[in-house]
TORKOL-4160 file (C-alpha; in steps of 0.2 Angstrom, whole numbers, padded with zeros to 4 digits, m for minus):
357
<pt num="1" X="1312" Y="1356" Z="0408"/>
<pt num="2" X="1311" Y="1368" Z="0395"/>
<pt num="3" X="1323" Y="1377" Z="0386"/>
<pt num="4" X="1324" Y="1389" Z="0395"/>
<pt num="5" X="1332" Y="1380" Z="0408"/>
<pt num="6" X="1315" Y="1381" Z="0418"/>
<pt num="7" X="1310" Y="1365" Z="0430"/>
<pt num="8" X="1291" Y="1362" Z="0430"/>
<pt num="9" X="1282" Y="1349" Z="0441"/>
<pt num="10" X="1263" Y="1345" Z="0446"/>
<pt num="11" X="1256" Y="1336" Z="0456"/>
<pt num="12" X="1241" Y="1331" Z="0452"/>
<pt num="13" X="1225" Y="1332" Z="0469"/>
<pt num="14" X="1222" Y="1316" Z="0479"/>
<pt num="15" X="1206" Y="1307" Z="0476"/>
<pt num="16" X="1192" Y="1320" Z="0487"/>
<pt num="17" X="1204" Y="1337" Z="0484"/>
<pt num="18" X="1201" Y="1337" Z="0466"/>
<pt num="19" X="1191" Y="1354" Z="0468"/>
<pt num="20" X="1204" Y="1362" Z="0483"/>
<pt num="21" X="1210" Y="1380" Z="0476"/>
<pt num="22" X="1225" Y="1375" Z="0467"/>
<pt num="23" X="1243" Y="1381" Z="0476"/>
<pt num="24" X="1261" Y="1382" Z="0466"/>
<pt num="25" X="1278" Y="1384" Z="0477"/>
<pt num="26" X="1294" Y="1394" Z="0469"/>
<pt num="27" X="1312" Y="1395" Z="0470"/>
<pt num="28" X="1326" Y="1396" Z="0461"/>
<pt num="29" X="1342" Y="1388" Z="0456"/>
<pt num="30" X="1355" Y="1400" Z="0453"/>
<pt num="31" X="1365" Y="1408" Z="0466"/>
<pt num="32" X="1372" Y="1427" Z="0469"/>
<pt num="33" X="1391" Y="1430" Z="0460"/>
<pt num="34" X="1393" Y="1441" Z="0472"/>
<pt num="35" X="1404" Y="1426" Z="0479"/>
<pt num="36" X="1410" Y="1409" Z="0469"/>
<pt num="37" X="1396" Y="1396" Z="0470"/>
<pt num="38" X="1410" Y="1384" Z="0461"/>
<pt num="39" X="1417" Y="1372" Z="0472"/>
<pt num="40" X="1407" Y="1373" Z="0490"/>
<pt num="41" X="1415" Y="1363" Z="0504"/>
<pt num="42" X="1400" Y="1363" Z="0518"/>
<pt num="43" X="1405" Y="1365" Z="0536"/>
<pt num="44" X="1391" Y="1357" Z="0547"/>
<pt num="45" X="1394" Y="1359" Z="0565"/>
<pt num="46" X="1382" Y="1349" Z="0575"/>
<pt num="47" X="1372" Y="1353" Z="0591"/>
<pt num="48" X="1382" Y="1373" Z="0588"/>
<pt num="49" X="1385" Y="1384" Z="0605"/>
<pt num="50" X="1379" Y="1401" Z="0598"/>
<pt num="51" X="1399" Y="1404" Z="0598"/>
<pt num="52" X="1412" Y="1412" Z="0582"/>
<pt num="53" X="1413" Y="1398" Z="0570"/>
<pt num="54" X="1431" Y="1397" Z="0559"/>
<pt num="55" X="1427" Y="1396" Z="0541"/>
<pt num="56" X="1439" Y="1382" Z="0538"/>
<pt num="57" X="1457" Y="1388" Z="0531"/>
<pt num="58" X="1449" Y="1404" Z="0527"/>
<pt num="59" X="1457" Y="1416" Z="0540"/>
<pt num="60" X="1440" Y="1421" Z="0540"/>
<pt num="61" X="1427" Y="1419" Z="0556"/>
<pt num="62" X="1409" Y="1419" Z="0559"/>
<pt num="63" X="1409" Y="1431" Z="0575"/>
<pt num="64" X="1395" Y="1435" Z="0586"/>
<pt num="65" X="1402" Y="1451" Z="0586"/>
<pt num="66" X="1398" Y="1456" Z="0567"/>
<pt num="67" X="1380" Y="1443" Z="0569"/>
<pt num="68" X="1373" Y="1447" Z="0584"/>
<pt num="69" X="1359" Y="1433" Z="0580"/>
<pt num="70" X="1371" Y="1418" Z="0580"/>
<pt num="71" X="1367" Y="1416" Z="0601"/>
<pt num="72" X="1349" Y="1411" Z="0595"/>
<pt num="73" X="1354" Y="1397" Z="0584"/>
<pt num="74" X="1364" Y="1388" Z="0599"/>
<pt num="75" X="1358" Y="1369" Z="0601"/>
<pt num="76" X="1355" Y="1368" Z="0582"/>
<pt num="77" X="1364" Y="1360" Z="0566"/>
<pt num="78" X="1371" Y="1373" Z="0558"/>
<pt num="79" X="1377" Y="1374" Z="0540"/>
<pt num="80" X="1392" Y="1385" Z="0534"/>
<pt num="81" X="1403" Y="1388" Z="0519"/>
<pt num="82" X="1424" Y="1385" Z="0523"/>
<pt num="83" X="1425" Y="1403" Z="0519"/>
<pt num="84" X="1429" Y="1402" Z="0503"/>
<pt num="85" X="1412" Y="1402" Z="0491"/>
<pt num="86" X="1393" Y="1405" Z="0495"/>
<pt num="87" X="1384" Y="1391" Z="0504"/>
<pt num="88" X="1370" Y="1392" Z="0490"/>
<pt num="89" X="1356" Y="1393" Z="0500"/>
<pt num="90" X="1348" Y="1406" Z="0491"/>
<pt num="91" X="1339" Y="1397" Z="0486"/>
<pt num="92" X="1347" Y="1379" Z="0484"/>
<pt num="93" X="1336" Y="1379" Z="0503"/>
<pt num="94" X="1319" Y="1383" Z="0496"/>
<pt num="95" X="1319" Y="1370" Z="0483"/>
<pt num="96" X="1325" Y="1356" Z="0495"/>
<pt num="97" X="1312" Y="1361" Z="0507"/>
<pt num="98" X="1299" Y="1361" Z="0493"/>
<pt num="99" X="1307" Y="1344" Z="0488"/>
<pt num="100" X="1305" Y="1335" Z="0504"/>
<pt num="101" X="1287" Y="1342" Z="0508"/>
<pt num="102" X="1283" Y="1333" Z="0491"/>
<pt num="103" X="1292" Y="1320" Z="0497"/>
<pt num="104" X="1281" Y="1318" Z="0514"/>
<pt num="105" X="1266" Y="1319" Z="0505"/>
<pt num="106" X="1270" Y="1305" Z="0493"/>
<pt num="107" X="1275" Y="1294" Z="0506"/>
<pt num="108" X="1262" Y="1299" Z="0519"/>
<pt num="109" X="1248" Y="1299" Z="0507"/>
<pt num="110" X="1242" Y="1317" Z="0514"/>
<pt num="111" X="1228" Y="1324" Z="0507"/>
<pt num="112" X="1233" Y="1340" Z="0494"/>
<pt num="113" X="1224" Y="1349" Z="0481"/>
<pt num="114" X="1232" Y="1352" Z="0464"/>
<pt num="115" X="1252" Y="1357" Z="0467"/>
<pt num="116" X="1262" Y="1367" Z="0454"/>
<pt num="117" X="1282" Y="1368" Z="0458"/>
<pt num="118" X="1291" Y="1378" Z="0447"/>
<pt num="119" X="1312" Y="1380" Z="0449"/>
<pt num="120" X="1319" Y="1395" Z="0438"/>
<pt num="121" X="1334" Y="1403" Z="0433"/>
<pt num="122" X="1341" Y="1420" Z="0433"/>
<pt num="123" X="1331" Y="1426" Z="0448"/>
<pt num="124" X="1348" Y="1435" Z="0453"/>
<pt num="125" X="1347" Y="1447" Z="0440"/>
<pt num="126" X="1330" Y="1451" Z="0440"/>
<pt num="127" X="1325" Y="1438" Z="0426"/>
<pt num="128" X="1318" Y="1425" Z="0435"/>
<pt num="129" X="1303" Y="1424" Z="0426"/>
<pt num="130" X="1305" Y="1433" Z="0408"/>
<pt num="131" X="1305" Y="1416" Z="0399"/>
<pt num="132" X="1290" Y="1407" Z="0413"/>
<pt num="133" X="1278" Y="1396" Z="0405"/>
<pt num="134" X="1261" Y="1401" Z="0414"/>
<pt num="135" X="1254" Y="1384" Z="0405"/>
<pt num="136" X="1266" Y="1374" Z="0413"/>
<pt num="137" X="1265" Y="1384" Z="0430"/>
<pt num="138" X="1246" Y="1388" Z="0432"/>
<pt num="139" X="1240" Y="1389" Z="0451"/>
<pt num="140" X="1229" Y="1402" Z="0456"/>
<pt num="141" X="1241" Y="1407" Z="0470"/>
<pt num="142" X="1259" Y="1402" Z="0476"/>
<pt num="143" X="1273" Y="1408" Z="0489"/>
<pt num="144" X="1290" Y="1409" Z="0482"/>
<pt num="145" X="1302" Y="1399" Z="0498"/>
<pt num="146" X="1316" Y="1413" Z="0494"/>
<pt num="147" X="1316" Y="1421" Z="0510"/>
<pt num="148" X="1326" Y="1423" Z="0526"/>
<pt num="149" X="1324" Y="1416" Z="0545"/>
<pt num="150" X="1309" Y="1403" Z="0545"/>
<pt num="151" X="1298" Y="1413" Z="0552"/>
<pt num="152" X="1296" Y="1426" Z="0540"/>
<pt num="153" X="1281" Y="1433" Z="0528"/>
<pt num="154" X="1286" Y="1445" Z="0515"/>
<pt num="155" X="1273" Y="1451" Z="0503"/>
<pt num="156" X="1281" Y="1471" Z="0501"/>
<pt num="157" X="1296" Y="1471" Z="0490"/>
<pt num="158" X="1304" Y="1487" Z="0482"/>
<pt num="159" X="1300" Y="1493" Z="0467"/>
<pt num="160" X="1316" Y="1490" Z="0456"/>
<pt num="161" X="1324" Y="1497" Z="0442"/>
<pt num="162" X="1344" Y="1494" Z="0435"/>
<pt num="163" X="1354" Y="1507" Z="0425"/>
<pt num="164" X="1370" Y="1507" Z="0416"/>
<pt num="165" X="1377" Y="1523" Z="0411"/>
<pt num="166" X="1393" Y="1523" Z="0398"/>
<pt num="167" X="1402" Y="1540" Z="0400"/>
<pt num="168" X="1413" Y="1542" Z="0385"/>
<pt num="169" X="1429" Y="1553" Z="0387"/>
<pt num="170" X="1442" Y="1562" Z="0377"/>
<pt num="171" X="1460" Y="1552" Z="0377"/>
<pt num="172" X="1476" Y="1565" Z="0374"/>
<pt num="173" X="1495" Y="1559" Z="0380"/>
<pt num="174" X="1496" Y="1566" Z="0397"/>
<pt num="175" X="1510" Y="1576" Z="0394"/>
<pt num="176" X="1499" Y="1585" Z="0384"/>
<pt num="177" X="1483" Y="1584" Z="0392"/>
<pt num="178" X="1478" Y="1602" Z="0398"/>
<pt num="179" X="1462" Y="1608" Z="0393"/>
<pt num="180" X="1460" Y="1593" Z="0383"/>
<pt num="181" X="1459" Y="1577" Z="0391"/>
<pt num="182" X="1442" Y="1572" Z="0396"/>
<pt num="183" X="1445" Y="1556" Z="0408"/>
<pt num="184" X="1433" Y="1546" Z="0407"/>
<pt num="185" X="1435" Y="1538" Z="0426"/>
<pt num="186" X="1439" Y="1555" Z="0434"/>
<pt num="187" X="1419" Y="1558" Z="0427"/>
<pt num="188" X="1412" Y="1541" Z="0432"/>
<pt num="189" X="1415" Y="1546" Z="0451"/>
<pt num="190" X="1413" Y="1566" Z="0448"/>
<pt num="191" X="1395" Y="1556" Z="0445"/>
<pt num="192" X="1394" Y="1546" Z="0458"/>
<pt num="193" X="1399" Y="1558" Z="0470"/>
<pt num="194" X="1382" Y="1567" Z="0463"/>
<pt num="195" X="1369" Y="1554" Z="0471"/>
<pt num="196" X="1366" Y="1557" Z="0488"/>
<pt num="197" X="1382" Y="1547" Z="0498"/>
<pt num="198" X="1366" Y="1543" Z="0511"/>
<pt num="199" X="1356" Y="1532" Z="0499"/>
<pt num="200" X="1366" Y="1518" Z="0500"/>
<pt num="201" X="1364" Y="1499" Z="0505"/>
<pt num="202" X="1375" Y="1504" Z="0520"/>
<pt num="203" X="1366" Y="1517" Z="0525"/>
<pt num="204" X="1350" Y="1511" Z="0523"/>
<pt num="205" X="1336" Y="1497" Z="0532"/>
<pt num="206" X="1316" Y="1495" Z="0534"/>
<pt num="207" X="1308" Y="1505" Z="0519"/>
<pt num="208" X="1321" Y="1515" Z="0516"/>
<pt num="209" X="1328" Y="1514" Z="0497"/>
<pt num="210" X="1344" Y="1516" Z="0488"/>
<pt num="211" X="1356" Y="1517" Z="0475"/>
<pt num="212" X="1368" Y="1505" Z="0474"/>
<pt num="213" X="1387" Y="1504" Z="0464"/>
<pt num="214" X="1386" Y="1486" Z="0456"/>
<pt num="215" X="1399" Y="1486" Z="0444"/>
<pt num="216" X="1411" Y="1501" Z="0440"/>
<pt num="217" X="1424" Y="1498" Z="0426"/>
<pt num="218" X="1432" Y="1510" Z="0413"/>
<pt num="219" X="1448" Y="1519" Z="0406"/>
<pt num="220" X="1451" Y="1536" Z="0400"/>
<pt num="221" X="1440" Y="1535" Z="0386"/>
<pt num="222" X="1427" Y="1525" Z="0390"/>
<pt num="223" X="1420" Y="1522" Z="0407"/>
<pt num="224" X="1404" Y="1513" Z="0412"/>
<pt num="225" X="1395" Y="1512" Z="0429"/>
<pt num="226" X="1382" Y="1500" Z="0434"/>
<pt num="227" X="1368" Y="1501" Z="0446"/>
<pt num="228" X="1353" Y="1496" Z="0454"/>
<pt num="229" X="1341" Y="1507" Z="0461"/>
<pt num="230" X="1326" Y="1502" Z="0474"/>
<pt num="231" X="1312" Y="1509" Z="0484"/>
<pt num="232" X="1297" Y="1502" Z="0493"/>
<pt num="233" X="1286" Y="1518" Z="0486"/>
<pt num="234" X="1280" Y="1519" Z="0469"/>
<pt num="235" X="1282" Y="1539" Z="0469"/>
<pt num="236" X="1299" Y="1539" Z="0479"/>
<pt num="237" X="1305" Y="1526" Z="0465"/>
<pt num="238" X="1299" Y="1536" Z="0450"/>
<pt num="239" X="1308" Y="1552" Z="0460"/>
<pt num="240" X="1326" Y="1541" Z="0460"/>
<pt num="241" X="1325" Y="1537" Z="0445"/>
<pt num="242" X="1321" Y="1557" Z="0439"/>
<pt num="243" X="1336" Y="1562" Z="0448"/>
<pt num="244" X="1348" Y="1547" Z="0441"/>
<pt num="245" X="1343" Y="1556" Z="0423"/>
<pt num="246" X="1345" Y="1574" Z="0431"/>
<pt num="247" X="1363" Y="1568" Z="0436"/>
<pt num="248" X="1368" Y="1562" Z="0419"/>
<pt num="249" X="1361" Y="1578" Z="0412"/>
<pt num="250" X="1372" Y="1588" Z="0424"/>
<pt num="251" X="1389" Y="1576" Z="0415"/>
<pt num="252" X="1380" Y="1581" Z="0402"/>
<pt num="253" X="1381" Y="1599" Z="0402"/>
<pt num="254" X="1398" Y="1600" Z="0412"/>
<pt num="255" X="1406" Y="1592" Z="0398"/>
<pt num="256" X="1398" Y="1590" Z="0382"/>
<pt num="257" X="1383" Y="1583" Z="0376"/>
<pt num="258" X="1384" Y="1565" Z="0375"/>
<pt num="259" X="1395" Y="1563" Z="0389"/>
<pt num="260" X="1384" Y="1553" Z="0401"/>
<pt num="261" X="1374" Y="1539" Z="0392"/>
<pt num="262" X="1361" Y="1533" Z="0403"/>
<pt num="263" X="1348" Y="1517" Z="0402"/>
<pt num="264" X="1337" Y="1513" Z="0414"/>
<pt num="265" X="1325" Y="1495" Z="0415"/>
<pt num="266" X="1314" Y="1492" Z="0426"/>
<pt num="267" X="1315" Y="1476" Z="0436"/>
<pt num="268" X="1300" Y="1474" Z="0447"/>
<pt num="269" X="1286" Y="1483" Z="0457"/>
<pt num="270" X="1283" Y="1483" Z="0472"/>
<pt num="271" X="1269" Y="1464" Z="0474"/>
<pt num="272" X="1260" Y="1473" Z="0489"/>
<pt num="273" X="1247" Y="1482" Z="0479"/>
<pt num="274" X="1242" Y="1464" Z="0471"/>
<pt num="275" X="1242" Y="1453" Z="0489"/>
<pt num="276" X="1233" Y="1465" Z="0495"/>
<pt num="277" X="1214" Y="1461" Z="0490"/>
<pt num="278" X="1220" Y="1442" Z="0493"/>
<pt num="279" X="1227" Y="1445" Z="0512"/>
<pt num="280" X="1221" Y="1425" Z="0516"/>
<pt num="281" X="1236" Y="1420" Z="0509"/>
<pt num="282" X="1244" Y="1428" Z="0523"/>
<pt num="283" X="1234" Y="1423" Z="0536"/>
<pt num="284" X="1237" Y="1406" Z="0530"/>
<pt num="285" X="1255" Y="1407" Z="0532"/>
<pt num="286" X="1253" Y="1416" Z="0548"/>
<pt num="287" X="1245" Y="1399" Z="0555"/>
<pt num="288" X="1256" Y="1387" Z="0546"/>
<pt num="289" X="1271" Y="1395" Z="0556"/>
<pt num="290" X="1262" Y="1394" Z="0571"/>
<pt num="291" X="1259" Y="1376" Z="0569"/>
<pt num="292" X="1279" Y="1375" Z="0571"/>
<pt num="293" X="1278" Y="1383" Z="0589"/>
<pt num="294" X="1285" Y="1401" Z="0578"/>
<pt num="295" X="1278" Y="1419" Z="0579"/>
<pt num="296" X="1277" Y="1423" Z="0564"/>
<pt num="297" X="1280" Y="1442" Z="0557"/>
<pt num="298" X="1280" Y="1451" Z="0543"/>
<pt num="299" X="1295" Y="1458" Z="0534"/>
<pt num="300" X="1297" Y="1471" Z="0522"/>
<pt num="301" X="1307" Y="1464" Z="0508"/>
<pt num="302" X="1324" Y="1473" Z="0503"/>
<pt num="303" X="1325" Y="1466" Z="0488"/>
<pt num="304" X="1314" Y="1456" Z="0476"/>
<pt num="305" X="1308" Y="1440" Z="0473"/>
<pt num="306" X="1302" Y="1428" Z="0457"/>
<pt num="307" X="1286" Y="1433" Z="0468"/>
<pt num="308" X="1284" Y="1450" Z="0463"/>
<pt num="309" X="1285" Y="1447" Z="0443"/>
<pt num="310" X="1271" Y="1434" Z="0446"/>
<pt num="311" X="1260" Y="1443" Z="0458"/>
<pt num="312" X="1259" Y="1455" Z="0444"/>
<pt num="313" X="1255" Y="1439" Z="0429"/>
<pt num="314" X="1240" Y="1435" Z="0440"/>
<pt num="315" X="1247" Y="1423" Z="0452"/>
<pt num="316" X="1247" Y="1432" Z="0468"/>
<pt num="317" X="1263" Y="1426" Z="0477"/>
<pt num="318" X="1271" Y="1432" Z="0493"/>
<pt num="319" X="1288" Y="1426" Z="0499"/>
<pt num="320" X="1291" Y="1414" Z="0514"/>
<pt num="321" X="1307" Y="1411" Z="0523"/>
<pt num="322" X="1319" Y="1395" Z="0522"/>
<pt num="323" X="1329" Y="1397" Z="0538"/>
<pt num="324" X="1345" Y="1406" Z="0532"/>
<pt num="325" X="1354" Y="1419" Z="0536"/>
<pt num="326" X="1368" Y="1431" Z="0528"/>
<pt num="327" X="1365" Y="1429" Z="0508"/>
<pt num="328" X="1376" Y="1434" Z="0496"/>
<pt num="329" X="1391" Y="1430" Z="0503"/>
<pt num="330" X="1405" Y="1419" Z="0511"/>
<pt num="331" X="1396" Y="1420" Z="0529"/>
<pt num="332" X="1381" Y="1414" Z="0524"/>
<pt num="333" X="1373" Y="1400" Z="0532"/>
<pt num="334" X="1357" Y="1391" Z="0539"/>
<pt num="335" X="1353" Y="1376" Z="0550"/>
<pt num="336" X="1346" Y="1359" Z="0549"/>
<pt num="337" X="1332" Y="1362" Z="0560"/>
<pt num="338" X="1324" Y="1379" Z="0552"/>
<pt num="339" X="1325" Y="1368" Z="0533"/>
<pt num="340" X="1316" Y="1355" Z="0542"/>
<pt num="341" X="1301" Y="1369" Z="0551"/>
<pt num="342" X="1302" Y="1378" Z="0533"/>
<pt num="343" X="1297" Y="1361" Z="0527"/>
<pt num="344" X="1282" Y="1359" Z="0540"/>
<pt num="345" X="1276" Y="1375" Z="0537"/>
<pt num="346" X="1273" Y="1371" Z="0517"/>
<pt num="347" X="1266" Y="1355" Z="0524"/>
<pt num="348" X="1254" Y="1366" Z="0531"/>
<pt num="349" X="1250" Y="1376" Z="0518"/>
<pt num="350" X="1245" Y="1363" Z="0505"/>
<pt num="351" X="1233" Y="1354" Z="0521"/>
<pt num="352" X="1224" Y="1372" Z="0521"/>
<pt num="353" X="1223" Y="1374" Z="0503"/>
<pt num="354" X="1216" Y="1354" Z="0501"/>
<pt num="355" X="1202" Y="1362" Z="0511"/>
<pt num="356" X="1198" Y="1377" Z="0499"/>
<pt num="357" X="1184" Y="1376" Z="0486"/>
């Protein structure tokens, strides 16, 4: 464990596998701030019947109407929250699956090449690899274990940027405000309305990008808007950033220079271009998923992972599913059986790499 809260591990190759290609697994310790992660009271529903689940005494219901995939989990052991917190499966499930795989390797004395492990902080704010030490995590290839259902393979992600806008207003007593006051809050709403309404997360899917207002606060004198900007296509990503700049420029024309102060920062880029030269990683994952009796699917990530940043650091790193659903909210859930299958996928990947030189 280092001073930046990264946790590293290394398992030397077993006898006869010293020359195997080094593989790594990565997951993150932090959870989303969209709901509380404190005092989690998990509820375990054995032999779940696929119907609505009442989440404790919260008044919330994990309903089939809202989440139509639920009947597919019938017969499994479903884990939910009590409706008041996150479950934290994103990404504590990934950590548990990696550690269980390592435990099985040790207890069953399974053959394996060099295995590197890293658990990161701050992934949820796009800073999971900012201080990673690539001497302590130095595989040739890696997989993040930070996805949705267990049969998913993800090697495409968004290009991502953050945008922070400070609106500088002018406060005047409301009784004497005519033609003088500039209410920063009203200007902020005006700016937000200039962004395309149909390019919000709630109106997009698949490869469609978006502008997402993550936070808004203010008073008459000053207001602050925080956004994330996303698109799988690099050209459209750059266009979205340019449009954000154009909107701020328009506000400054309407209300005076310096009214809207924009700071944008790129967070990560689509990992696909770094994975495509190494598509054997995807084929190995497909075979591993099939070994668990599942049909693998390729899914574009509508988000990002530490693997995106690692891929650009020279460690091609696609993402694997954990078996969880509804991340970043109180309806988060996962099943024991899918976590067990995720562990099986990791063990099969380790076996495949133990034979690669």
